[in-house]
N, C-alpha and C positions, 0 to 999 in steps of 0.2 A: 470757889473751887475747893478750898479747904473745908468749908462747912458741909458741902455735899459729899465729900469723900470720907468724912468722919464716921457716919453710920455704917458705911460698907466695911471700914476697917474694924469697927467694933464687932460686926457680925462675923468677920473672918477670925477675929481674935477669940470670939466666943465658941467657935467650933473646936471640937476635940478629935484627935486622930482615932480611927477605928482599928481595933485589934481583933484578931481571930480568937474564938473562944479557947479557953485553956484546955478543954478536953479534946480538941482537934489535933493537937501536936502528936499524941501517940498514934492516932490514925494515919497521919501523914508519914510518920516514921515507919510504921508497919507497911504502908503502901510502897515506900521507897525500898525497904528491904526485900519486899516481894518482887519488885521489878528487877532488882539486882540479882536475886536468886534465879528468876526465870531466864534472865539474860545469860547468866553463868551456865545454867542447865542446857540452854540451846547451844551455847558455844561448845560445851562438852560433847553434845551429840554430834555436832559438826566435825569435831576433831576425831571422835571415834569412827564416824563414817569414812572420813578421809583416810584414816589408818587402815580400815578394813579394805577399802578399794585399792589402796596402794599395795597391800599384801597380796590381794587377788591378782592384780596386774603383774606383780613380780612372779607369782607362780605360773601365770599364763605365758610369760616370756620364756619360761623353761620348758613347759610342756602344755599342750592344748587341753589336756584333761588332768586334773589333779585329784589325788585320792584323799578321802576324808575319813576320820574316825569319829567317834561320838562327840568328843570335845569340839573339834573343828566344825562339825555339823551344827551343833547348837550355837556356836559363836557366829559363824558366817552365814548361816541359812535361817535358823529359827529366831535368833535374837535380833531385835531392832537396834539401831536404825539400819535401813537397807534401801537403796535406791536402784538396785540392779536385779535382774532376773537370773535365776540359777536353774540350770537343767542338770538333774541328778539321775544317774543310772544305778539302780540297786541290783547287785549281781553277786555271783558266787563263782569266782574264777580259780579257786584252789583246786589242784588235781584230785584231791580226795572227794570233792563234791561231784565230779563226773558230770558236769553241766556243759555239754557240747554246744547247746543253743546259746549259752552265756558267752562263749568264745566267739561264736558267729556274730552275735549282737554287738559284742565289744569291737569287732573289726569295723562294722558299719558305723558305730558310734565314733571311732577314731577318725574315719574318713570325714564324717560330718564336722567334728571339732577342728580338724586340720583345715578344712575348707573355710571355716569361720576365722580361724586364727591367722591365716595367711591371705585373707581377702582385704580389699581396700576399705571395706566398710567396718572393719574391726574396731570396737570401742569398749568402754567399761560398763556397758549396759547389759551385757549377756556373758555368762561364764558357764563352763561345762565341768562337772565334777563326777566323782564315782564313789560309791560306798560299797565295799565288799562285806559280805556277811561275816567272814572271819575277822574282819577289822572293826566292824561296827555292829555287833550283835544287838547292842542296846538301842541303836537307831531302828533296826527292824522291829524290835519289840515295842518301841515307842509309837511307831506308825502302824502297828498291828499288821505287818506285812509277812506273808508266809510263802511267797513265790518269787522267783527270779528267772529272767531279768525283768525289771520294771523301770519305766522312764516316768519321771515326774517333773513338773515345772513349778517352781516356787516364785510367785510374783513379788514385786518390790513391796507391795502393801497387802495386808490381809492374809488369810489362810488360803491354801490351794483349794480350788473347786474340783468338782468331779471331772470337768473337761481338762483339768491340768494333769491328769493321769493318762498317758498314752495307751490307746487300745491296741496293744501288741498282738493279741490273738486274732483280731479281725483284720488289721491292716498289715501286719508284718513289721519287721524292723529294718527295712531298707533305709539308707541314708536320705534318699529323696523324700520318703514318706515322713521321716522325722523332721526334715527341714520344713515341709509343708505344715506339719503340726505346730512347730515353733513359730512360724510366721502367723498362724492363726492366734496364738496365745500372746505373742510379744510384739507383733508388727515388725519383726526383724527378719529380713529375707536373706537366706543363705544360698548361694549357688554352689552346688556340690561338684567338686573336682575329684574324680577317681583316678588313681594311679593306673598307668597302662598295664593291661593283662593280656599277654599273647598266648596263654595256654590253650584257649579255645581255638584260636587261629591255627596253632601248631597241630592240635588234635585233628581239626578238620582237614588240614593239608595231608597229614599222615593217612587219614581214612580215604581221601580221594586218591592218593598215590597207591594205596593197597588195592582198592577196587580197580583202578586203572591197570595196575600190573597184573591182577588176576584175569581181567578181560583180555589183556594182551597175550597172556600165556595160553588162554583158551580161545583164541580168536578163530580157530578152525572148527571149534565145537561149542556153540553157544546155546545148545538146546536146554541147558540147565536153567536158563533165564525164564523159559516158558514152563517150568515145572510147577504145576499147581499145588502139589503136596508141599513143596518147599516154601512157597509163599504163604500157604495156609498155616504152616508151623510158625513162621515168623510173625504172622498176624496174631496167632493165639498167644505167643509169648508177650507181645506188646499189650494185648488186652488184659492178660493176667497181671502184668506188672502195673498197669494203671488202676485196675480194680482192687488190688490187694493192699493199697496204701503205701506202696513203695515210693511214690512221688512225695507223699507226706514225710516219709523218713528222709528223703533227699533234701527237702526244703527245711524242715525243722531240725534234723539231726539229733534225734533222741538217742540216749544210750541203749545198748543192746539189752542190758539188765540193770536193775536197781539194787543198791545195797542199803538195807535199813540202818539208819544211823544209831538206833537204840540198841539193837541186838546183833547187828552185823550180818543178818541173814540176807542172802541174795535172792531176789524175786524177779521172775520174768514177766509178771503181770502186775502193773501198778494202777491202782484204782483212781488216782487223781488225773483223769483224762484231759483236763484242761491244759495241763502243763507238762506232765511227766510220763506220758505213755511210752512204754518200751517199744523199741523197734522190732523186737522178737515177736511181739503179738501179731504183727502184720505179715509174718511169713506163713502163718497157718492158712489164711484165706488165699495165699498164693499157691501153696503146694497141694492143698486139698482139691480145688477145681482142676488144676493142671494134671494131677495124678488121675482124677476121674476121667477127664477128657482123653488122656493118653490111653488108659485101659479100654475106654469105649472104642477108640479108633483101632486098637489092636484086635479087639474082639470082632469088630465089623470086618476088618481085613481077613481075619482067620475064617470067618464064615464064608466070604467070597472065594477063598482059596479052596 
């Protein structure tokens, strides 16, 4: 047994331990430092993201829409990391801007943001903010934006695409339309809750009461109902109102005139028809046909007499 085990022991004794080459130690050290640096950078990004989300949630607890200037816009919207979607309304609400459509769009935007804020599905994946021109002029210049209001969606990753800009001119700015657009871009469905508005009901009740009272007072003489001239005049007024663009004024609410911000000159005709048409322009096609029709009727009646 001892003779047989001797060669084996000699072979084991003759083996030398293998060591790594001397040049591999700097490589391993560099790899270790790189792993530590990457881990530290990832941890730093996670801490920064957590801080940003906590700040946004704190603002959302105070109000459903928070205002942003240039610094906040670059920090919370443009700069990574970001794992949330941001809906931004670019507007001009200062009185000197005379943007009535901005105020109307802001009301719809408030209804939408409140519906999301107080819904059971509220989470930290979607936030609503606002950039006013007078508070973030540099943001407007950075995005090459020259009109307001404008709604944009900033996704969690990447740059906004063309579909991330809401087609306000074609669709309008109703809260329901905005909610549908947000659902298409973020897969977040918002059920819009509007506050009760009884002004229409009260106006209708007053109109019915007025007509009913008039018919009651004239109950013994209702021949005026069959007056063709009266109904013709009412029909003409409705036709002129619809064809003159008055309904456009009612829906969009443009200002009566525009003030040039450079020289202060007041202008009744503004050539940027896409956004800033003056309401005074549409009174011309209202009065010209109505005046012509009235003069024609008077001339015809005078000929018959």
